[in-house]
Backbone atoms as SQL, in Angstrom:
CREATE TABLE atoms (id INTEGER PRIMARY KEY, chain TEXT, resi INTEGER, resn TEXT, atom TEXT, x REAL, y REAL, z REAL);
INSERT INTO atoms VALUES
  (1, 'A', 1, 'MET', 'N', 0.855, -1.172, 0.000),
  (2, 'A', 1, 'MET', 'CA', 0.000, 0.000, 0.000),
  (3, 'A', 1, 'MET', 'C', 0.899, 1.232, 0.000),
  (4, 'A', 2, 'ASP', 'N', 0.601, 2.183, -0.840),
  (5, 'A', 2, 'ASP', 'CA', 1.402, 3.404, -0.902),
  (6, 'A', 2, 'ASP', 'C', 0.822, 4.437, 0.059),
  (7, 'A', 3, 'VAL', 'N', 1.547, 4.671, 1.137),
  (8, 'A', 3, 'VAL', 'CA', 1.128, 5.610, 2.162),
  (9, 'A', 3, 'VAL', 'C', 1.981, 6.858, 2.041),
  (10, 'A', 4, 'GLN', 'N', 1.352, 8.028, 2.079),
  (11, 'A', 4, 'GLN', 'CA', 2.095, 9.278, 1.985),
  (12, 'A', 4, 'GLN', 'C', 2.623, 9.633, 3.364),
  (13, 'A', 5, 'ILE', 'N', 3.879, 9.294, 3.574),
  (14, 'A', 5, 'ILE', 'CA', 4.514, 9.494, 4.865),
  (15, 'A', 5, 'ILE', 'C', 6.015, 9.620, 4.620),
  (16, 'A', 6, 'GLU', 'N', 6.708, 10.254, 5.530),
  (17, 'A', 6, 'GLU', 'CA', 8.161, 10.439, 5.413),
  (18, 'A', 6, 'GLU', 'C', 8.835, 9.074, 5.250),
  (19, 'A', 7, 'ALA', 'N', 9.838, 9.015, 4.423),
  (20, 'A', 7, 'ALA', 'CA', 10.460, 7.743, 4.026),
  (21, 'A', 7, 'ALA', 'C', 10.949, 6.898, 5.205),
  (22, 'A', 8, 'SER', 'N', 11.554, 7.514, 6.202),
  (23, 'A', 8, 'SER', 'CA', 12.065, 6.719, 7.323),
  (24, 'A', 8, 'SER', 'C', 10.925, 6.080, 8.121),
  (25, 'A', 9, 'TRP', 'N', 9.800, 6.783, 8.259),
  (26, 'A', 9, 'TRP', 'CA', 8.627, 6.208, 8.936),
  (27, 'A', 9, 'TRP', 'C', 8.036, 5.094, 8.084),
  (28, 'A', 10, 'LYS', 'N', 7.985, 5.336, 6.779),
  (29, 'A', 10, 'LYS', 'CA', 7.416, 4.335, 5.869),
  (30, 'A', 10, 'LYS', 'C', 8.181, 3.020, 5.980),
  (31, 'A', 11, 'GLU', 'N', 9.491, 3.119, 6.058),
  (32, 'A', 11, 'GLU', 'CA', 10.319, 1.917, 6.182),
  (33, 'A', 11, 'GLU', 'C', 10.024, 1.180, 7.497),
  (34, 'A', 12, 'LYS', 'N', 9.950, 1.904, 8.585),
  (35, 'A', 12, 'LYS', 'CA', 9.731, 1.288, 9.894),
  (36, 'A', 12, 'LYS', 'C', 8.327, 0.691, 10.034),
  (37, 'A', 13, 'LEU', 'N', 7.356, 1.277, 9.336),
  (38, 'A', 13, 'LEU', 'CA', 5.961, 0.848, 9.478),
  (39, 'A', 13, 'LEU', 'C', 5.460, -0.036, 8.339),
  (40, 'A', 14, 'LYS', 'N', 6.330, -0.392, 7.404),
  (41, 'A', 14, 'LYS', 'CA', 5.883, -1.138, 6.225),
  (42, 'A', 14, 'LYS', 'C', 5.178, -2.443, 6.585),
  (43, 'A', 15, 'TYR', 'N', 5.594, -3.102, 7.642),
  (44, 'A', 15, 'TYR', 'CA', 4.923, -4.327, 8.063),
  (45, 'A', 15, 'TYR', 'C', 3.471, -4.036, 8.449),
  (46, 'A', 16, 'GLU', 'N', 3.259, -2.963, 9.198),
  (47, 'A', 16, 'GLU', 'CA', 1.904, -2.601, 9.628),
  (48, 'A', 16, 'GLU', 'C', 1.028, -2.236, 8.428),
  (49, 'A', 17, 'PHE', 'N', 1.594, -1.512, 7.474),
  (50, 'A', 17, 'PHE', 'CA', 0.829, -1.096, 6.298),
  (51, 'A', 17, 'PHE', 'C', 0.377, -2.291, 5.471),
  (52, 'A', 18, 'ALA', 'N', 1.052, -3.424, 5.613),
  (53, 'A', 18, 'ALA', 'CA', 0.706, -4.623, 4.844),
  (54, 'A', 18, 'ALA', 'C', -0.341, -5.486, 5.549),
  (55, 'A', 19, 'GLN', 'N', -0.732, -5.115, 6.750),
  (56, 'A', 19, 'GLN', 'CA', -1.672, -5.920, 7.537),
  (57, 'A', 19, 'GLN', 'C', -3.125, -5.659, 7.124),
  (58, 'A', 20, 'PRO', 'N', -3.976, -6.680, 7.240),
  (59, 'A', 20, 'PRO', 'CA', -5.390, -6.519, 6.873),
  (60, 'A', 20, 'PRO', 'C', -6.100, -5.403, 7.651),
  (61, 'A', 21, 'TYR', 'N', -5.764, -5.234, 8.918),
  (62, 'A', 21, 'TYR', 'CA', -6.447, -4.196, 9.687),
  (63, 'A', 21, 'TYR', 'C', -6.182, -2.812, 9.107),
  (64, 'A', 22, 'PHE', 'N', -4.985, -2.613, 8.549),
  (65, 'A', 22, 'PHE', 'CA', -4.665, -1.308, 7.985),
  (66, 'A', 22, 'PHE', 'C', -5.493, -1.047, 6.736),
  (67, 'A', 23, 'ALA', 'N', -5.680, -2.065, 5.908),
  (68, 'A', 23, 'ALA', 'CA', -6.531, -1.931, 4.718),
  (69, 'A', 23, 'ALA', 'C', -7.963, -1.593, 5.132),
  (70, 'A', 24, 'ASN', 'N', -8.419, -2.168, 6.240),
  (71, 'A', 24, 'ASN', 'CA', -9.764, -1.851, 6.744),
  (72, 'A', 24, 'ASN', 'C', -9.871, -0.392, 7.192),
  (73, 'A', 25, 'ILE', 'N', -8.833, 0.105, 7.825),
  (74, 'A', 25, 'ILE', 'CA', -8.820, 1.511, 8.241),
  (75, 'A', 25, 'ILE', 'C', -8.896, 2.421, 7.024),
  (76, 'A', 26, 'VAL', 'N', -8.091, 2.137, 6.011),
  (77, 'A', 26, 'VAL', 'CA', -8.080, 2.946, 4.791),
  (78, 'A', 26, 'VAL', 'C', -9.454, 2.922, 4.127),
  (79, 'A', 27, 'LYS', 'N', -10.052, 1.749, 4.045),
  (80, 'A', 27, 'LYS', 'CA', -11.385, 1.619, 3.445),
  (81, 'A', 27, 'LYS', 'C', -12.406, 2.451, 4.221),
  (82, 'A', 28, 'HIS', 'N', -12.346, 2.376, 5.533),
  (83, 'A', 28, 'HIS', 'CA', -13.265, 3.138, 6.379),
  (84, 'A', 28, 'HIS', 'C', -13.085, 4.646, 6.159),
  (85, 'A', 29, 'LEU', 'N', -11.851, 5.092, 6.119),
  (86, 'A', 29, 'LEU', 'CA', -11.604, 6.525, 5.923),
  (87, 'A', 29, 'LEU', 'C', -12.085, 6.999, 4.547),
  (88, 'A', 30, 'LYS', 'N', -11.908, 6.174, 3.537),
  (89, 'A', 30, 'LYS', 'CA', -12.409, 6.531, 2.198),
  (90, 'A', 30, 'LYS', 'C', -13.928, 6.679, 2.215),
  (91, 'A', 31, 'THR', 'N', -14.591, 5.768, 2.893),
  (92, 'A', 31, 'THR', 'CA', -16.052, 5.834, 3.011),
  (93, 'A', 31, 'THR', 'C', -16.475, 7.114, 3.733),
  (94, 'A', 32, 'GLU', 'N', -15.798, 7.426, 4.806),
  (95, 'A', 32, 'GLU', 'CA', -16.117, 8.642, 5.566),
  (96, 'A', 32, 'GLU', 'C', -15.923, 9.892, 4.703),
  (97, 'A', 33, 'ARG', 'N', -14.845, 9.937, 3.937),
  (98, 'A', 33, 'ARG', 'CA', -14.597, 11.091, 3.055),
  (99, 'A', 33, 'ARG', 'C', -15.684, 11.205, 1.996),
  (100, 'A', 34, 'GLU', 'N', -16.100, 10.071, 1.437),
  (101, 'A', 34, 'GLU', 'CA', -17.164, 10.073, 0.429),
  (102, 'A', 34, 'GLU', 'C', -18.456, 10.636, 1.001),
  (103, 'A', 35, 'GLN', 'N', -18.663, 10.462, 2.288),
  (104, 'A', 35, 'GLN', 'CA', -19.858, 10.977, 2.959),
  (105, 'A', 35, 'GLN', 'C', -19.654, 12.404, 3.461),
  (106, 'A', 36, 'LYS', 'N', -18.554, 13.019, 3.024),
  (107, 'A', 36, 'LYS', 'CA', -18.232, 14.415, 3.349),
  (108, 'A', 36, 'LYS', 'C', -17.999, 14.649, 4.845),
  (109, 'A', 37, 'LYS', 'N', -17.580, 13.619, 5.542),
  (110, 'A', 37, 'LYS', 'CA', -17.269, 13.777, 6.956),
  (111, 'A', 37, 'LYS', 'C', -15.859, 14.340, 7.101),
  (112, 'A', 38, 'ILE', 'N', -15.636, 15.075, 8.152),
  (113, 'A', 38, 'ILE', 'CA', -14.326, 15.672, 8.409),
  (114, 'A', 38, 'ILE', 'C', -13.438, 14.629, 9.089),
  (115, 'A', 39, 'ILE', 'N', -12.248, 14.448, 8.559),
  (116, 'A', 39, 'ILE', 'CA', -11.263, 13.523, 9.112),
  (117, 'A', 39, 'ILE', 'C', -10.122, 14.380, 9.656),
  (118, 'A', 40, 'TYR', 'N', -9.778, 14.182, 10.905),
  (119, 'A', 40, 'TYR', 'CA', -8.682, 14.919, 11.526),
  (120, 'A', 40, 'TYR', 'C', -7.474, 14.030, 11.654),
  (121, 'A', 41, 'PRO', 'N', -6.263, 14.558, 11.491),
  (122, 'A', 41, 'PRO', 'CA', -6.026, 15.929, 11.071),
  (123, 'A', 41, 'PRO', 'C', -6.443, 16.118, 9.617),
  (124, 'A', 42, 'ARG', 'N', -6.867, 17.320, 9.311),
  (125, 'A', 42, 'ARG', 'CA', -7.318, 17.623, 7.952),
  (126, 'A', 42, 'ARG', 'C', -6.197, 17.428, 6.946),
  (127, 'A', 43, 'ASP', 'N', -6.570, 17.083, 5.705),
  (128, 'A', 43, 'ASP', 'CA', -5.580, 16.986, 4.628),
  (129, 'A', 43, 'ASP', 'C', -4.958, 18.343, 4.423),
  (130, 'A', 44, 'ARG', 'N', -3.751, 18.322, 3.958),
  (131, 'A', 44, 'ARG', 'CA', -3.035, 19.589, 3.710),
  (132, 'A', 44, 'ARG', 'C', -3.546, 20.288, 2.500);
């Protein structure tokens, strides 16, 4: 999964990003955005 994060963090967290629970979080956040809900911290 391509996560927009600083490279050193991305390297340390790559195992977590590959886990099923992380994909579920991403899916949930996409759904929330589609429903125009505010996600904090706000996108830049």
